[in-house]
C-alpha positions as CSV (number, residue, x, y, z in Angstrom):
1,X,-28.2,-19.5,-2.6
2,X,-26.0,-16.5,-1.5
3,X,-26.5,-12.9,-3.6
4,X,-24.2,-12.3,-6.2
5,X,-21.7,-9.7,-4.7
6,X,-20.1,-6.8,-7.0
7,X,-16.8,-5.7,-7.6
8,X,-15.4,-3.2,-6.0
9,X,-12.0,-1.5,-6.6
10,X,-9.4,-1.0,-4.3
11,X,-6.3,0.6,-4.0
12,X,-3.6,-1.5,-1.4
13,X,-0.2,-0.2,-0.4
14,X,2.7,-2.6,0.2
15,X,6.0,-2.1,2.2
16,X,8.9,-4.3,3.2
17,X,12.1,-3.2,5.1
18,X,13.0,-6.5,6.5
19,X,14.5,-9.6,4.5
20,X,14.3,-9.9,0.9
21,X,12.1,-6.9,0.4
22,X,11.8,-7.0,-3.8
23,X,11.1,-10.8,-3.6
24,X,8.5,-10.5,-0.7
25,X,6.8,-7.7,-2.4
26,X,6.5,-9.5,-5.8
27,X,5.4,-12.8,-3.8
28,X,2.9,-10.9,-1.8
29,X,1.0,-9.3,-4.9
30,X,0.7,-13.0,-6.3
31,X,-0.5,-14.1,-2.7
32,X,-2.9,-11.2,-2.5
33,X,-4.5,-12.1,-6.2
34,X,-4.1,-15.8,-5.5
35,X,-8.2,-15.5,-4.6
36,X,-10.7,-15.9,-7.0
37,X,-12.7,-13.0,-4.9
38,X,-9.3,-10.9,-5.9
39,X,-8.6,-9.7,-9.5
40,X,-5.6,-7.6,-10.1
41,X,-5.8,-4.3,-12.1
42,X,-2.7,-2.5,-12.1
43,X,0.6,-2.2,-10.3
44,X,3.0,0.5,-9.4
45,X,6.8,0.7,-10.1
46,X,8.9,0.0,-6.8
47,X,10.0,2.9,-4.9
48,X,12.6,3.1,-2.2
49,X,11.7,5.2,0.8
50,X,13.1,6.3,4.2
51,X,11.1,5.0,7.3
52,X,8.5,7.4,8.3
53,X,7.6,7.0,12.3
54,X,8.4,4.6,14.3
55,X,11.8,3.2,15.9
56,X,14.9,4.8,14.9
57,X,17.4,3.0,12.8
58,X,15.4,1.3,10.6
59,X,16.3,0.1,7.2
60,X,14.7,1.8,4.2
61,X,11.4,0.4,2.6
62,X,10.3,-0.7,-0.3
63,X,6.9,0.5,-1.4
64,X,4.4,-0.3,-4.1
65,X,0.7,0.0,-4.8
66,X,-1.7,-2.3,-6.2
67,X,-5.2,-1.7,-7.9
68,X,-7.4,-4.8,-7.5
69,X,-11.0,-5.4,-7.9
70,X,-13.0,-7.5,-5.1
71,X,-16.0,-9.2,-4.3
72,X,-15.0,-9.7,-0.8
73,X,-16.2,-6.7,1.7
74,X,-14.0,-4.5,3.4
75,X,-13.6,-6.2,6.2
76,X,-12.9,-9.4,4.5
77,X,-10.0,-7.9,2.6
78,X,-8.5,-6.8,5.4
79,X,-8.4,-10.4,7.1
80,X,-7.0,-11.5,3.5
81,X,-4.4,-8.8,3.7
82,X,-3.4,-9.5,7.6
83,X,-3.1,-13.3,6.6
84,X,-0.9,-12.7,3.8
85,X,1.5,-10.5,6.3
86,X,1.3,-13.5,8.4
87,X,2.2,-15.5,5.5
88,X,5.3,-13.4,5.0
89,X,6.2,-13.3,8.8
90,X,5.0,-10.1,9.8
91,X,4.8,-9.5,13.6
92,X,3.1,-6.7,15.4
93,X,5.1,-6.3,18.6
94,X,5.9,-2.3,18.4
95,X,3.9,0.1,16.3
96,X,5.8,1.0,12.9
97,X,8.9,-1.1,13.5
98,X,10.6,-2.6,10.9
99,X,8.4,-5.5,9.1
100,X,8.9,-7.7,6.5
101,X,5.5,-7.0,4.8
102,X,2.9,-4.3,5.6
103,X,-0.5,-4.4,3.4
104,X,-2.9,-1.6,3.9
105,X,-6.4,-0.7,2.2
106,X,-5.8,3.0,1.3
107,X,-9.3,3.0,-0.3
108,X,-12.0,0.6,-0.7
109,X,-14.6,2.1,-3.5
110,X,-16.1,5.1,-2.1
111,X,-16.4,3.5,1.8
112,X,-15.9,6.0,4.3
113,X,-15.6,4.4,7.5
114,X,-13.9,6.0,11.0
115,X,-13.9,2.5,12.9
116,X,-10.2,2.2,14.4
117,X,-10.0,-1.4,13.1
118,X,-10.5,0.0,9.6
119,X,-10.8,3.4,8.7
120,X,-11.5,4.3,5.3
121,X,-9.6,6.2,3.5
122,X,-6.3,5.3,5.1
123,X,-6.2,8.1,7.8
124,X,-2.5,9.1,6.9
125,X,-2.5,8.1,3.2
126,X,-2.9,11.8,1.9
127,X,0.5,12.9,3.5
128,X,2.7,10.2,2.6
129,X,4.6,10.1,-0.6
130,X,5.5,6.3,0.1
131,X,1.8,5.5,-0.7
132,X,1.1,8.4,-3.0
133,X,4.0,8.9,-5.4
134,X,3.6,5.1,-6.6
135,X,-0.1,5.2,-6.8
136,X,0.3,8.4,-9.0
137,X,2.9,6.8,-11.2
138,X,0.5,3.6,-11.7
139,X,-2.7,6.1,-12.2
140,X,-2.0,9.9,-12.9
141,X,-5.5,10.9,-12.7
142,X,-6.1,9.2,-9.3
143,X,-7.8,11.0,-6.5
144,X,-7.6,10.6,-2.8
145,X,-11.0,12.0,-1.2
146,X,-11.2,14.7,-4.2
147,X,-7.7,15.5,-4.4
148,X,-5.1,15.0,-7.3
149,X,-2.6,11.9,-5.7
150,X,0.3,13.3,-7.9
151,X,-0.4,16.9,-6.3
152,X,-0.6,15.2,-2.7
153,X,2.6,13.3,-3.4
154,X,4.7,16.2,-4.5
155,X,3.4,18.1,-1.2
156,X,3.9,15.3,1.5
157,X,6.9,15.8,4.1
158,X,8.5,12.1,2.8
159,X,8.9,13.0,-1.0
160,X,12.4,14.1,-0.8
161,X,13.1,10.6,0.5
162,X,12.1,8.5,-2.5
163,X,14.1,6.9,-5.2
164,X,13.0,4.7,-8.1
165,X,14.7,1.1,-6.9
166,X,16.2,0.9,-10.7
167,X,18.0,4.4,-10.1
168,X,19.2,4.3,-6.5
169,X,20.7,6.6,-5.3
170,X,19.6,9.3,-7.5
171,X,16.8,11.3,-5.7
172,X,13.8,11.8,-7.8
173,X,13.1,15.5,-9.0
174,X,10.4,17.1,-6.9
């Protein structure tokens, strides 16, 4: 008989800039929590963002963040996220290229890892408004490595390029 696993809170960032982006994000949230080991806790609003890094000329992204509780290990959660990406026809040919779906584990409980396969917390999350801003809307008191997610979002270089999806194209006030 296996030992009972405890629930661990994780923050997942989802993005899409190819195909039916909004439908893909909605469907992906359902797919991510369609396992008994993953429970949805909270969902951020969807925001539109300019691509950060990668090849020039990409379409804008729709991004969101979800909070889950899971009994999966961080590696099992990563495999599950990658399976959901594959289900939505994600390909990995060029780093940071346009994609139907991107799912990143931003934090997994208090776990810290420098493993190149799964670095936790996500190594670039603290400088990416496309992760930080929707996360701050979902949880205004959230912190990342002891710093306010809302404050990190406001100082992130890509903050000026974020729009609320229903309000496009009016830019957000800083």
